[in-house]
The first five atom37 places (N, CA, C, CB, O) and aatype in JSON, in Angstrom:
{
  "aatype": [12, 13, 7, 1, 13, 7, 17, 0, 6, 9, 10, 9, 9, 19, 19, 10, 19, 0, 19, 10, 13, 7, 8, 2, 11, 9, 14, 16, 12, 12, 11, 2, 10, 0, 3, 7, 10, 2, 19, 13, 11, 11, 6, 10, 11, 0, 3, 11, 11, 11, 15, 3, 11, 11, 11, 11, 19, 6, 11, 11, 11],
  "atom_mask": [
    [1, 1, 1, 1, 1],
    [1, 1, 1, 1, 1],
    [1, 1, 1, 0, 1],
    [1, 1, 1, 1, 1],
    [1, 1, 1, 1, 1],
    [1, 1, 1, 0, 1],
    [1, 1, 1, 1, 1],
    [1, 1, 1, 1, 1],
    [1, 1, 1, 1, 1],
    [1, 1, 1, 1, 1],
    [1, 1, 1, 1, 1],
    [1, 1, 1, 1, 1],
    [1, 1, 1, 1, 1],
    [1, 1, 1, 1, 1],
    [1, 1, 1, 1, 1],
    [1, 1, 1, 1, 1],
    [1, 1, 1, 1, 1],
    [1, 1, 1, 1, 1],
    [1, 1, 1, 1, 1],
    [1, 1, 1, 1, 1],
    [1, 1, 1, 1, 1],
    [1, 1, 1, 0, 1],
    [1, 1, 1, 1, 1],
    [1, 1, 1, 1, 1],
    [1, 1, 1, 1, 1],
    [1, 1, 1, 1, 1],
    [1, 1, 1, 1, 1],
    [1, 1, 1, 1, 1],
    [1, 1, 1, 1, 1],
    [1, 1, 1, 1, 1],
    [1, 1, 1, 1, 1],
    [1, 1, 1, 1, 1],
    [1, 1, 1, 1, 1],
    [1, 1, 1, 1, 1],
    [1, 1, 1, 1, 1],
    [1, 1, 1, 0, 1],
    [1, 1, 1, 1, 1],
    [1, 1, 1, 1, 1],
    [1, 1, 1, 1, 1],
    [1, 1, 1, 1, 1],
    [1, 1, 1, 1, 1],
    [1, 1, 1, 1, 1],
    [1, 1, 1, 1, 1],
    [1, 1, 1, 1, 1],
    [1, 1, 1, 1, 1],
    [1, 1, 1, 1, 1],
    [1, 1, 1, 1, 1],
    [1, 1, 1, 1, 1],
    [1, 1, 1, 1, 1],
    [1, 1, 1, 1, 1],
    [1, 1, 1, 1, 1],
    [1, 1, 1, 1, 1],
    [1, 1, 1, 1, 1],
    [1, 1, 1, 1, 1],
    [1, 1, 1, 1, 1],
    [1, 1, 1, 1, 1],
    [1, 1, 1, 1, 1],
    [1, 1, 1, 1, 1],
    [1, 1, 1, 1, 1],
    [1, 1, 1, 1, 1],
    [1, 1, 1, 1, 1]
  ],
  "atom_positions": [
    [[-0.96, 24.25, 32.12], [-0.09, 23.38, 32.14], [-1.12, 21.87, 31.87], [0.8, 23.58, 33.57], [-0.97, 20.73, 31.46]],
    [[-2.05, 22.61, 32.32], [-3.38, 21.52, 33.15], [-3.97, 21.95, 31.58], [-4.6, 22.17, 35.17], [-4.47, 21.11, 30.84]],
    [[-3.86, 23.1, 31.3], [-4.87, 22.62, 29.66], [-5.89, 23.58, 29.67], [0.0, 0.0, 0.0], [-5.83, 24.76, 30.0]],
    [[-7.14, 22.69, 29.14], [-8.21, 23.43, 28.33], [-9.52, 22.17, 29.54], [-8.03, 23.16, 25.86], [-9.39, 21.01, 29.92]],
    [[-9.98, 22.6, 29.62], [-10.77, 21.95, 30.42], [-12.58, 22.0, 28.79], [-10.83, 23.14, 32.46], [-13.2, 22.84, 28.14]],
    [[-12.51, 20.19, 29.05], [-13.99, 19.81, 28.51], [-15.21, 19.94, 28.95], [0.0, 0.0, 0.0], [-15.63, 20.39, 30.01]],
    [[-15.76, 19.51, 28.01], [-17.5, 18.86, 28.71], [-17.29, 18.37, 29.25], [-18.6, 18.14, 28.24], [-17.72, 19.11, 30.13]],
    [[-16.65, 16.97, 30.17], [-16.53, 16.0, 30.35], [-16.53, 17.04, 31.57], [-15.66, 14.97, 29.73], [-17.27, 17.75, 32.24]],
    [[-15.91, 16.86, 31.49], [-14.79, 17.17, 33.09], [-16.21, 19.1, 33.2], [-11.61, 17.7, 32.42], [-17.12, 18.65, 33.91]],
    [[-16.44, 19.92, 33.03], [-17.73, 20.92, 33.4], [-18.11, 20.47, 33.78], [-18.58, 21.53, 32.84], [-18.11, 20.79, 34.97]],
    [[-18.92, 19.24, 33.46], [-19.73, 18.38, 33.65], [-19.86, 17.35, 34.73], [-19.69, 17.97, 32.76], [-20.88, 16.82, 35.17]],
    [[-18.42, 17.15, 35.11], [-18.47, 16.49, 37.2], [-18.63, 17.74, 38.23], [-16.49, 15.6, 37.93], [-19.31, 17.85, 39.25]],
    [[-17.41, 18.98, 37.31], [-17.9, 19.69, 37.59], [-19.29, 20.5, 39.01], [-17.88, 19.49, 36.64], [-19.5, 20.69, 40.2]],
    [[-19.83, 20.66, 37.57], [-21.45, 20.81, 37.68], [-21.99, 20.46, 38.9], [-22.21, 19.97, 36.7], [-22.28, 20.96, 39.99]],
    [[-22.06, 18.63, 37.85], [-22.22, 17.71, 39.62], [-22.21, 17.9, 40.9], [-21.45, 16.95, 39.95], [-23.06, 18.1, 41.76]],
    [[-20.6, 17.74, 40.85], [-19.93, 18.12, 42.23], [-20.39, 18.47, 42.97], [-19.19, 18.8, 42.38], [-20.53, 17.84, 44.02]],
    [[-21.05, 20.22, 42.66], [-21.22, 21.49, 42.89], [-22.75, 20.54, 43.71], [-21.23, 22.85, 41.35], [-23.0, 19.86, 44.71]],
    [[-23.3, 20.96, 42.75], [-24.63, 20.03, 42.72], [-24.7, 19.17, 44.42], [-24.41, 18.65, 41.15], [-25.47, 19.31, 45.37]],
    [[-23.86, 18.56, 44.26], [-23.91, 17.08, 45.0], [-23.49, 17.85, 46.75], [-22.33, 15.6, 44.14], [-23.96, 17.72, 47.88]],
    [[-22.28, 18.69, 46.1], [-21.93, 19.15, 47.43], [-22.84, 20.45, 48.34], [-20.48, 19.61, 47.17], [-23.14, 20.41, 49.54]],
    [[-23.13, 21.54, 47.37], [-24.65, 22.48, 47.57], [-25.75, 22.06, 48.14], [-25.28, 22.87, 46.4], [-26.35, 22.56, 49.1]],
    [[-26.08, 20.85, 47.33], [-27.62, 20.53, 47.37], [-27.86, 22.14, 46.1], [0.0, 0.0, 0.0], [-27.18, 23.13, 45.83]],
    [[-29.63, 21.41, 45.5], [-30.3, 21.79, 45.13], [-31.65, 22.71, 45.64], [-30.25, 21.02, 44.71], [-32.52, 22.99, 44.82]],
    [[-31.76, 23.24, 47.29], [-31.51, 24.3, 47.84], [-30.92, 25.87, 47.56], [-31.01, 23.82, 48.43], [-31.5, 26.92, 47.27]],
    [[-29.65, 25.55, 47.77], [-28.56, 26.09, 48.35], [-28.27, 26.59, 46.52], [-27.36, 24.87, 49.46], [-27.72, 27.69, 46.5]],
    [[-28.5, 26.07, 45.23], [-28.11, 27.15, 44.03], [-29.1, 27.59, 43.4], [-27.26, 26.69, 42.96], [-29.55, 27.39, 42.27]],
    [[-29.39, 28.23, 44.25], [-29.96, 29.61, 43.0], [-29.71, 30.94, 43.92], [-32.13, 29.56, 42.42], [-29.48, 32.08, 43.52]],
    [[-29.87, 30.3, 45.75], [-28.74, 31.23, 46.32], [-28.23, 32.2, 46.38], [-28.08, 31.1, 46.24], [-28.42, 33.42, 46.5]],
    [[-26.9, 30.82, 46.18], [-25.53, 30.8, 45.93], [-25.95, 32.15, 44.09], [-24.75, 28.52, 45.71], [-26.01, 33.37, 44.22]],
    [[-26.13, 31.5, 42.78], [-26.75, 32.32, 41.96], [-27.4, 33.96, 42.03], [-27.56, 31.56, 41.73], [-27.25, 34.83, 41.18]],
    [[-28.0, 34.03, 43.05], [-28.59, 36.0, 43.24], [-27.31, 35.77, 44.15], [-30.69, 36.79, 44.24], [-26.93, 34.72, 43.64]],
    [[-26.62, 35.98, 44.92], [-25.93, 36.27, 45.55], [-24.04, 36.57, 44.58], [-26.29, 35.19, 46.65], [-23.1, 37.24, 45.02]],
    [[-24.07, 36.16, 43.89], [-23.22, 35.78, 42.74], [-23.79, 37.37, 41.74], [-23.72, 33.84, 41.96], [-23.21, 38.27, 41.13]],
    [[-25.26, 36.97, 42.06], [-25.32, 38.78, 40.46], [-25.62, 38.93, 41.51], [-26.45, 39.42, 38.66], [-24.5, 38.66, 41.96]],
    [[-26.59, 39.28, 43.02], [-25.69, 40.96, 43.45], [-24.49, 41.79, 43.27], [-25.44, 41.08, 44.54], [-24.28, 42.97, 42.98]],
    [[-23.79, 40.81, 43.53], [-22.53, 41.18, 43.83], [-21.36, 41.83, 42.5], [0.0, 0.0, 0.0], [-20.48, 42.68, 42.42]],
    [[-22.01, 40.87, 41.65], [-21.48, 42.19, 40.14], [-21.87, 43.03, 39.82], [-21.46, 42.04, 38.9], [-21.24, 43.73, 39.03]],
    [[-23.63, 43.52, 40.48], [-24.81, 44.11, 40.1], [-23.69, 45.42, 40.77], [-26.62, 43.53, 40.8], [-23.36, 46.36, 40.05]],
    [[-23.17, 45.32, 42.26], [-22.68, 46.3, 42.49], [-21.17, 46.67, 42.21], [-23.0, 46.38, 43.54], [-20.49, 47.7, 42.16]],
    [[-21.01, 45.49, 42.05], [-19.44, 45.08, 41.45], [-19.66, 46.55, 39.92], [-19.3, 42.57, 40.65], [-19.15, 47.66, 40.03]],
    [[-20.37, 46.18, 38.88], [-20.54, 47.2, 37.92], [-21.04, 48.54, 38.66], [-21.56, 46.7, 36.81], [-21.14, 49.75, 38.51]],
    [[-21.11, 48.23, 38.94], [-22.29, 50.59, 39.38], [-20.84, 50.36, 40.33], [-25.1, 51.03, 40.95], [-21.37, 50.63, 41.41]],
    [[-20.11, 50.21, 40.51], [-18.82, 51.31, 41.35], [-17.74, 51.71, 39.9], [-17.55, 50.1, 43.02], [-17.44, 52.83, 39.5]],
    [[-17.3, 50.29, 39.3], [-16.84, 50.68, 37.95], [-17.07, 51.66, 37.55], [-17.12, 50.08, 37.09], [-16.33, 52.62, 37.75]],
    [[-18.47, 51.77, 36.68], [-19.7, 53.6, 36.54], [-19.35, 54.58, 37.53], [-21.72, 53.43, 37.01], [-18.9, 55.69, 37.29]],
    [[-19.57, 54.1, 38.6], [-18.99, 55.54, 39.98], [-17.78, 56.46, 39.31], [-18.01, 54.65, 41.82], [-17.58, 57.6, 38.89]],
    [[-17.04, 55.05, 39.54], [-15.33, 55.3, 39.18], [-15.23, 55.7, 38.41], [-14.38, 54.49, 39.02], [-15.19, 56.9, 38.69]],
    [[-15.07, 55.53, 36.66], [-15.79, 56.4, 35.48], [-16.29, 58.03, 35.38], [-17.0, 55.71, 35.29], [-16.14, 58.94, 34.57]],
    [[-16.87, 57.86, 36.5], [-17.85, 58.93, 35.92], [-16.55, 59.68, 37.27], [-20.21, 58.8, 36.09], [-16.08, 60.8, 37.05]],
    [[-16.26, 59.15, 38.16], [-16.03, 60.54, 38.79], [-14.33, 60.66, 38.95], [-16.9, 60.68, 40.43], [-13.56, 61.26, 39.69]],
    [[-14.21, 59.61, 37.68], [-12.37, 60.06, 37.29], [-12.1, 60.8, 36.04], [-11.32, 58.63, 37.01], [-11.09, 61.5, 35.96]],
    [[-13.31, 60.64, 34.65], [-14.3, 61.56, 33.72], [-14.14, 62.79, 34.05], [-15.78, 61.32, 33.81], [-13.51, 63.55, 33.32]],
    [[-14.79, 63.29, 35.44], [-14.89, 64.49, 36.7], [-13.34, 64.84, 36.64], [-15.5, 63.85, 38.55], [-13.05, 65.76, 35.88]],
    [[-12.77, 64.51, 37.01], [-11.28, 64.85, 37.73], [-10.19, 65.62, 35.85], [-10.32, 62.53, 38.71], [-9.67, 66.72, 35.69]],
    [[-10.24, 64.9, 35.27], [-9.77, 64.45, 33.46], [-10.4, 66.44, 33.89], [-11.15, 62.57, 31.82], [-9.82, 67.47, 34.24]],
    [[-11.92, 66.03, 33.56], [-11.88, 67.51, 33.25], [-11.62, 69.15, 33.69], [-12.68, 67.52, 33.0], [-11.68, 70.26, 33.18]],
    [[-11.31, 68.55, 34.9], [-10.74, 69.64, 35.91], [-9.99, 69.86, 36.09], [-10.81, 69.77, 36.78], [-9.75, 70.7, 36.96]],
    [[-8.99, 69.16, 35.32], [-7.74, 68.77, 35.46], [-7.46, 69.97, 34.42], [-7.33, 67.11, 35.15], [-7.1, 71.11, 34.72]],
    [[-7.84, 69.17, 32.39], [-7.95, 70.4, 30.9], [-8.31, 72.44, 31.86], [-10.27, 69.63, 29.42], [-7.92, 73.6, 31.75]],
    [[-8.84, 71.96, 32.31], [-9.86, 73.91, 32.72], [-8.4, 74.12, 33.0], [-11.51, 74.4, 34.59], [-7.99, 74.82, 32.07]],
    [[-7.01, 73.76, 34.16], [-6.48, 74.49, 34.44], [-5.38, 73.91, 33.63], [-6.53, 74.79, 35.69], [-4.28, 74.48, 33.58]]
  ]
}
């Protein structure tokens, strides 16, 4: 419906974000985003290990 974003639309969005949040807050936001993604990845790995362990127990039965 909306199609793909072109380079002009992406540039406009980046400029709007920079204006709205200011140059001081953007690095903090990116750090928080990266921290959140790292926690998410860690939880996914832990969940996978847990499910693999559960599969091994079920195979032994």
